[in-house]
N, C-alpha and C positions, 0 to 999 in steps of 0.2 A: 838403604839396602833392603832387598825384598824379604818378606816374611816367608820363612820356610814352612812353618806350621802355625795355624791358629785354630784352637779347638775351644768351643764353648761348653760350659757345664751348668747343670742346675745345682745350686748349692756351692760349697767351697771348692774351687778348682784345685787348690793345693792338696786337698784330701784325696784327690783322684789321680795323683802323679803316676801311678802304675799303669794307667790307660794311655799315657803319652809315650812311654818307653818301656821296653821289657825290663821288669824288676831285676832279673839276673844280670842283665847288661849294666844297669845302674849300680848294682853292688860291685861288679867287676871294675867299672870305671872309677867309682868312689874309692875303692881299695887302692888302685894304682895312683890316682890323683893324690891321695893322702900319703902314700909311701914316697912318691917322687918329690913331694914338696920339701922333704928333708935332705934331698941330694944337693950337692954343690953344682954350680953351673959347668957341667962337663958334657962332652959330646954323647956319652952313653945315655944320659938323661934325655937328650933330644931324640935319640934313636928310639928309646922306649916310649916316649910320647907319640912318635910317629907310628911305630909298629903296633903298640898295644891300644892306643886311644884314637889314632887317626888324625892327630893334630898335624896340620901342614906347617912344617918348620923349615925355613931356608938355611943357607950356609952361614956359619960364623955367628950363630944366635946364642946369647947367654940368658939363661933363665935362673934367676936367683932363688935361694931357698924361700920356703913359705909362700910361694906363688900358688894360687888356686885357679885351675882351669875348670870350667863348668863340667860337672860329672854327668849331666844328662846328655849333652850333645857336644863333647869335646872335638869331634871331627869337623865341626863348623867353624873352628878357629884356624886362621891362617896368619903366619908370622913371616915377614920378609927378611931377606939376607941382612946380616950385620946388625940386627935389632937386639935390644937389651930390655928384659922385663925385670924391674926392680923388686927388691925384697917385699914380700907380703902383698903384692899386687893381686887383683882379682879380675878375671875375665869371664863374663857371663854370656851365654848364648840363649838362655831362656829366662822368662819371668812369668810368675803366676800373678794373676789379678783375681779379684773375688769370684768372677764368673768365667774366667778363661785363662788359657796359657798361650803365650806367644813365643815362638822360636825363630831366631834370626842369626845370620852369619856375622862373624867379626873378622875383619881383615886389617892387618897392620902392614904398612908398606915397608920398604927397605930403610934401614938405619933409623928405625923408630926407637925412642927411649920412653919407657913407661916408668915413671918414678915410683919409689916404694910406697906401698899402701894405697895406691890409686885403684879406682874401680872403673872398668870398661863395661858399659851396658850392651845388651844385645842390639845388633844392627849397626854398630859403630864401625866405620872404616876410617883409617888414618892414612894419609898420603905419605910419601917418602919424606924423610928428614923432619919428622914431627917429634918434638920433645915435650912430654907431659910431666909437669912438676909433681913432686911427691904429694901424697894425700889429695889428689884431684879426683873429681867425679866427671867422667866423660860420657855424656848422654846423647851426643850428636856427632855425625860424621865431620871430620876435619880434612879439608881438601887442599890446604896450602901449608907448605913447610913453615916452621916457626916454633916458638915456645908458647905453650898453653898451660894454664893451671887454674886451680880454684874449684869451687863447688857452686854451680857447675863450671867446668873448664871453659875459660875464655882466652882469647889471644892476648899474650903479654908483650911479645916483641918478635921481630923477624928471625933473628939468629941467636944462638946460645952464647 
């Protein structure tokens, strides 16, 4: 998936986070990401993610408690119809390196299951009917349906 933003810095890039995104927007996003992580998987939660944070969420999506969406660029996250994001999962759209920051989209297809406590890195896209096992680390796009898991996530079998 394409890089939305890549910015280089002299010195520690993470110390210059305020030059990547408006600090007021980050505080706003962080507040609502933190508050919404305590809500159960109800439609109101999805509506608030859509309206307040710009996350693109399809129909019939369940987002469990303690899920964290990237507070810097949550609007770069897209979740397809019928998907489930398990308890404690993390979806990131940015990453700081010592000398730069990279921002990339994350797209989850339809009927995707992200197991609890899994991490999705920036730039990852998952095709329809992908099942990610709990505690997995997804660092590359997955373009075929099936069950994936591990650190890093690898193909385990074709169907659940």
